[in-house]
C-alpha positions as CSV (number, residue, x, y, z in Angstrom):
1,X,-4.3,-22.3,-30.4
2,X,-0.9,-23.3,-31.9
3,X,0.1,-26.8,-32.9
4,X,2.4,-29.2,-31.0
5,X,5.4,-30.0,-33.2
6,X,8.0,-32.7,-32.9
7,X,11.1,-31.9,-35.0
8,X,13.4,-34.3,-36.7
9,X,16.2,-35.3,-34.4
10,X,19.6,-34.0,-35.5
11,X,22.0,-35.4,-36.6
12,X,20.3,-38.4,-38.2
13,X,21.8,-40.9,-38.5
14,X,23.1,-40.6,-34.9
15,X,26.6,-41.7,-33.8
16,X,27.1,-40.3,-30.3
17,X,24.4,-37.8,-29.3
18,X,21.3,-36.4,-30.8
19,X,19.1,-33.3,-30.2
20,X,15.3,-33.5,-30.4
21,X,13.4,-30.3,-30.6
22,X,9.7,-29.8,-30.0
23,X,7.2,-26.9,-29.8
24,X,4.3,-26.5,-27.4
25,X,1.3,-24.2,-27.9
26,X,1.1,-23.7,-24.1
27,X,3.0,-24.6,-21.0
28,X,2.4,-28.2,-19.8
29,X,4.0,-31.3,-18.4
30,X,5.6,-33.3,-21.2
31,X,7.5,-36.5,-21.5
32,X,10.1,-37.3,-24.2
33,X,11.1,-40.9,-24.6
34,X,13.4,-42.9,-26.9
35,X,12.3,-46.5,-27.5
36,X,14.0,-49.4,-29.1
37,X,12.4,-51.6,-31.9
38,X,10.8,-53.8,-29.2
39,X,9.2,-50.8,-27.5
40,X,11.5,-50.7,-24.5
41,X,12.3,-47.3,-23.1
42,X,16.0,-46.6,-23.5
43,X,15.9,-42.9,-22.4
44,X,13.3,-40.6,-20.9
45,X,13.0,-36.9,-19.9
46,X,10.0,-35.5,-18.0
47,X,9.6,-31.9,-17.2
48,X,7.2,-29.0,-17.1
49,X,7.9,-26.9,-20.1
50,X,6.8,-23.3,-21.0
51,X,5.1,-22.3,-24.2
52,X,7.3,-22.4,-27.3
53,X,10.3,-24.2,-28.6
54,X,12.5,-26.6,-26.5
55,X,15.1,-29.2,-27.2
56,X,16.6,-32.0,-25.3
57,X,20.0,-33.7,-26.0
58,X,20.4,-37.4,-25.5
59,X,23.6,-39.5,-25.4
60,X,23.0,-42.5,-27.6
61,X,26.5,-43.7,-28.1
62,X,26.4,-45.6,-24.7
63,X,23.0,-47.2,-25.4
64,X,23.0,-50.8,-26.4
65,X,20.5,-50.2,-29.1
66,X,21.3,-49.5,-32.7
67,X,19.4,-49.4,-35.9
68,X,16.0,-47.8,-35.9
69,X,14.9,-46.2,-32.6
70,X,11.7,-44.3,-32.1
71,X,11.1,-41.1,-30.1
72,X,7.9,-39.9,-28.7
73,X,6.6,-36.7,-27.2
74,X,3.6,-37.1,-24.8
75,X,1.7,-34.1,-23.5
76,X,-1.9,-33.7,-22.2
77,X,-2.8,-33.0,-25.8
78,X,-1.7,-36.4,-27.0
79,X,1.4,-38.0,-28.5
80,X,3.6,-37.5,-31.5
81,X,6.4,-39.8,-32.6
82,X,9.1,-40.2,-35.2
83,X,12.1,-42.4,-35.8
84,X,15.9,-42.1,-35.9
85,X,18.7,-44.3,-37.0
86,X,21.6,-45.0,-34.6
87,X,24.9,-46.2,-36.1
88,X,27.8,-47.5,-34.1
89,X,31.2,-46.1,-35.2
């Protein structure tokens, strides 16, 4: 079976919006969340995705969080996470 992959968000650092890509070895329900440094969820997408590559775009310019944020992909196969830097203009 293939590997789940969570790509680097782009752009990073983030000013207004960011795109997070991920790859799934088979179709499943997945949840993509962005969390602040305190672990609070600031954005979330849940969907049933097909096999392969997907990406979700998030508006972060209107979030009250800045600095380091974390993003996490959760599937039936477990979780992957990474971090991004949000900079206010």
